[in-house]
C-alpha positions in Angstrom: -20.8 -1.8 41.2 -17.3 -1.9 39.6 -17.9 -5.7 38.8 -21.1 -5.0 37.4 -20.2 -2.5 35.2 -17.0 -4.6 34.1 -19.5 -7.5 33.4 -21.6 -5.5 31.4 -18.7 -4.2 29.6 -17.5 -7.2 28.6 -21.4 -8.4 27.0 -21.1 -5.7 24.5 -20.9 -7.0 20.8 -18.9 -5.1 18.7 -19.7 -6.3 15.0 -17.1 -6.9 12.2 -19.8 -5.1 9.6 -21.4 -2.0 9.4 -23.9 -3.4 6.7 -22.5 -0.7 4.3 -20.5 -1.7 0.9 -17.0 -1.0 0.6 -17.4 0.7 -2.4 -20.3 2.5 -5.1 -18.6 2.1 -7.9 -15.3 0.6 -9.8 -13.6 3.7 -9.9 -13.6 4.2 -5.8 -13.0 0.9 -5.5 -9.9 0.6 -7.6 -8.6 3.6 -6.0 -8.8 1.9 -2.2 -7.6 -1.3 -3.2 -4.5 0.3 -5.3 -3.8 2.9 -2.0 -4.0 0.0 0.7 -2.3 -2.5 -1.4 0.9 -0.2 -2.2 0.8 0.8 1.3 1.1 -2.7 2.1 3.9 -3.2 0.1 5.6 -0.1 1.2 5.4 -1.6 4.7 5.8 -5.3 4.2 9.3 -5.8 5.9 8.0 -3.5 9.0 6.1 -5.7 11.3 4.9 -3.1 13.4 3.0 -1.5 10.6 -0.6 -2.4 10.4 -2.9 -1.4 6.9 -6.3 -2.4 6.6 -9.0 -1.6 4.2 -12.5 -1.0 5.1 -11.9 -2.3 9.0 -14.3 -1.1 11.4 -12.5 1.2 14.2 -13.8 1.3 17.5 -12.2 3.9 19.7 -14.0 3.6 22.9 -14.5 0.6 25.1 -18.2 0.1 26.1 -19.6 1.7 23.4 -20.3 -0.1 20.0 -22.0 2.8 18.2 -18.6 5.1 18.4 -17.2 3.5 15.1 -15.7 4.3 11.5 -14.4 2.1 9.0 -11.7 4.0 7.0 -11.4 3.3 3.4 -7.8 2.7 4.3 -6.3 3.5 7.7 -2.5 3.0 8.8 -1.2 2.1 12.3 2.5 2.5 13.3 3.5 0.5 16.4 0.9 -2.4 16.0 1.8 -6.0 14.5 0.4 -7.0 11.4 -2.1 -9.7 11.4 -6.1 -10.3 10.7 -8.6 -8.7 12.7 -12.1 -8.6 12.7 -12.3 -4.9 13.7 -9.7 -3.1 15.3 -10.8 -2.2 18.8 -8.3 0.4 20.0 -8.4 -0.6 23.7 -6.9 -4.0 22.6 -4.1 -2.4 20.6 -2.2 -0.5 23.5 -4.9 2.3 22.7 -3.1 3.4 19.6 -5.3 5.2 17.1 -4.7 4.9 13.5 -2.3 7.8 12.6 -3.4 8.1 8.8 -6.5 7.5 7.0 -7.9 7.8 3.5 -11.3 8.1 2.0 -12.1 8.0 -1.4 -15.4 9.7 -2.6 -18.1 8.4 -4.5 -21.2 10.5 -6.1 -23.1 8.6 -3.2 -21.2 10.5 -0.6 -22.8 13.1 1.6 -21.7 16.4 2.8 -23.3 15.5 6.3 -21.3 11.9 6.5 -18.1 13.5 5.5 -18.6 16.0 8.3 -19.4 13.6 11.0 -16.3 11.6 9.8 -14.1 14.5 9.8 -15.1 14.9 13.5 -14.7 11.6 14.5 -11.1 11.3 13.1 -10.1 15.0 14.6 -11.4 13.7 17.8 -10.2 10.3 18.1 -6.4 11.0 17.2 -5.6 10.7 13.4 -2.9 12.7 12.6 -3.1 12.6 9.1 -6.3 12.3 6.9 -6.5 12.4 3.2 -10.0 12.7 1.2 -9.6 12.0 -2.9 -12.6 12.7 -5.3 -11.5 10.5 -8.5 -14.3 12.1 -10.5 -13.1 15.8 -10.1 -9.7 14.8 -9.4 -9.3 16.7 -6.1 -7.3 15.8 -3.4 -7.6 17.4 0.3 -5.4 16.5 3.1 -5.7 17.5 6.8 -2.7 17.4 9.4 -3.0 17.6 13.0 -1.9 20.2 14.9 -2.8 20.0 18.7 -6.3 18.6 19.3 -7.4 20.1 15.7 -6.9 18.7 12.1 -5.5 21.7 10.2 -6.0 21.7 6.3 -3.0 21.5 4.2 -2.6 24.5 1.8 -1.1 22.8 -0.8 -1.4 19.2 -1.9 0.6 18.9 -4.9 4.0 17.3 -4.1 3.1 17.1 -0.5 5.0 14.6 1.1 3.4 12.6 4.2 5.3 13.5 7.5 4.3 9.4 8.6 4.2 7.6 5.3 6.8 9.5 3.5 4.7 9.1 0.0 4.6 11.9 -2.4 0.8 13.2 -3.9 1.4 14.4 -7.3 -1.8 16.3 -9.0 -1.9 17.4 -12.1 -5.1 18.5 -13.9 -6.6 15.4 -14.8 -4.7 12.6 -12.5 -3.3 11.9 -9.3 -0.2 10.1 -8.7 1.5 9.0 -5.2 5.1 7.8 -5.1 6.7 5.9 -2.7 10.0 7.2 -0.7 12.1 5.2 -3.2 10.4 7.2 -6.2 8.1 4.1 -7.3 5.0 5.0 -8.3 1.7 3.4 -6.8 0.1 1.0 -9.3 -3.0 -1.0 -9.6 -3.1 -4.6 -9.3 -3.1 -5.2 -13.3 -0.1 -2.3 -13.8 1.7 -4.3 -11.1 1.2 -7.5 -13.0 1.9 -6.2 -16.6 5.1 -4.8 -14.7 6.0 -8.2 -13.3 5.2 -10.0 -16.5 7.7 -7.4 -18.5 10.0 -8.1 -16.0 9.8 -12.0 -16.5 10.4 -11.3 -20.4 13.2 -9.3 -20.0 14.6 -11.9 -17.5 13.8 -14.6 -20.3 15.6 -12.4 -22.9 18.5 -12.3 -20.7 18.9 -16.1 -20.3 18.2 -16.8 -23.8 20.9 -14.1 -24.6 23.2 -15.9 -21.5 22.3 -19.6 -23.3 23.2 -18.3 -26.8 26.7 -16.9 -25.7 27.7 -20.1 -24.1 26.7 -21.9 -27.1 28.8 -19.8 -29.2 31.7 -20.2 -26.5 31.1 -23.8 -26.9 31.4 -23.8 -30.6 34.5 -21.9 -30.6 36.3 -24.1 -28.0 35.5 -27.0 -30.2 36.8 -25.4 -33.4 39.7 -24.8 -31.2 40.1 -28.2 -30.1 39.4 -29.6 -33.7 42.1 -27.2 -35.1 44.7 -27.9 -32.2 44.4 -31.7 -33.1 44.9 -31.3 -36.9 47.9 -29.2 -36.2 49.4 -32.0 -33.6 48.4 -34.4 -36.5 51.1 -32.4 -39.1 53.6 -32.3 -35.9 52.9 -28.7 -35.0 52.5 -27.8 -31.2 49.4 -25.2 -31.0 50.6 -24.1 -27.9 54.0 -22.8 -29.4 52.4 -20.5 -32.0 
């Protein structure tokens, strides 16, 4: 009987896609990519932090219907690397500790309630939901078996990620533990270009300084030669 159950379990197919789009609009997509990529950068040197976006998470072996695809999830204690899906029983049974969802006009209350119960039941420690249209950020923190709402999200620091959320009247900003703002891909490229231009200007200034020193050296050499022609030792002046 045990052998038959194992064979049945092995035959279960766990799809890598649920057929749903990653995002419904450009704003939602931009926020998903920004949070996911900045978290990748934040933990780039930690080989045991896995960050993924829109990846199906299967928490229960043998049941391919129990699943969610968080917009972004972070798993501490699992190695980086490509995966078609996150099968928890193949990952030392470690669930994602932090999950982000970005709302779009197409999100329905029933669907969001189902996600909340899923994350609460299967071990998520921190759950954040951001509505970019209304600029509303809600967070929950695990307490025992429950996810309890965080009373104030402005200036909240994630216990796991150590990132800080700053919520103004019209915008959300997220900062790394070092105080660096989470930037979009375009903003990161603009920052890199500014750094490249600054480095080029520094190089040009250094080249100009070297050129001026060389001209001074040549003038000094010419003057020394002229003095020697007149029988004057420049070293004794």
